[in-house]
N, C-alpha and C positions, 0 to 999 in steps of 0.2 A: 623586111622581106624576105621571095620565097627562094631565094639560091645564096650561100655563103662561096666563097674560096678562100679556105684555110692553108698557110703555109706548114714545108715542113719544116726540119733543117738540113735537109738539102738542098731547099730552097724549092722543089715541088708543091703546085696547086693540088686543092683537094676539094673537091664541088660539093658539095651537104645543102642538101633539102631540108627545107623547118617542115616539123613535124609536130603539122596544127594542139594548138592545147587542144583535150576533152574528144579523140581523134583515137584509134583501132590504128597498127602496122601490121602489115603483110608478117609472118615468123619468120623472116629471112634472115640471114647473115650477112653483115654487115659491120660500122665501121661508126660508133657515133661522137657528134662534141656534144657539151654544152656552155651557149657565149653568154657573156650579158649583155641584154638590149641597148643599142644606142652610146653601147662603147667605144672608146677611137678612141688611139686602134681596138682592134678587137680582142675581147682577153677571154680568151679560154678557161675554163672553170673545170671542163668534166670530161678525160680521153676518152672512151669505149671502144671496148669490140664482142657481139656479141654470132654465138651460130641463130641469133634468135631474135633481132627485132621488137619484135609484139610486145619483150620484156624488160626492154631495156629500160625505159621512163621508170621504173622500178628500184634502179639503179643512180639515179639520177636527183633525184631530190632536189628540186629547182624552189626558186624562191618567183612573184612574178616578176620581176627584171629578167630573169633567165629565158633561155630559148634552147629544144633536142632540136637538134639537125643530125639528119642521115645518111647515110655512105652505104649503097649495096654492091657490096660485094663477100660472091659469093663464096671465092677459093681463096682457100683457106692461105696459099703462101703470099696471095692479094693485099689480106684484110690487113696478117700481120704485123708483113713488110709498112702499108703504109702507115699502123701504128704507132710503129716503132720510128719514124720517121716525125709524124708528131708527138711525140712526148716528146723526143729531145730535144725538139722545139718550144715545147711550153711546155717543162719543167715544176711551177709550180703549180699544173691544176692538177686534181686529182685523179688515179689513173684505175679506169675502174676492169676490169676481164672480165667477159660472163659464159661459160660453157651453155646456155642455157638448151 
């Protein structure tokens, strides 16, 4: 799937786009999640935010079943608020905060 909606603790849904394996990413700020492919309901295993999404994959360490999805959020306040909402909803996920 090219897009996935992940809900935060507030009930808001955030749309993420799949980052295809083997491709680069623009060096822009945003949020990212790693989900287990095919899990139902969706299982979020990593939640992160960074100033440089092109470097985000290095902190995810996914296996073949996990996929990285990104969300562009250039405004720091928006990025931080969405990150906090997702972390509150998914307490078992590993949290990555990078200032790339």
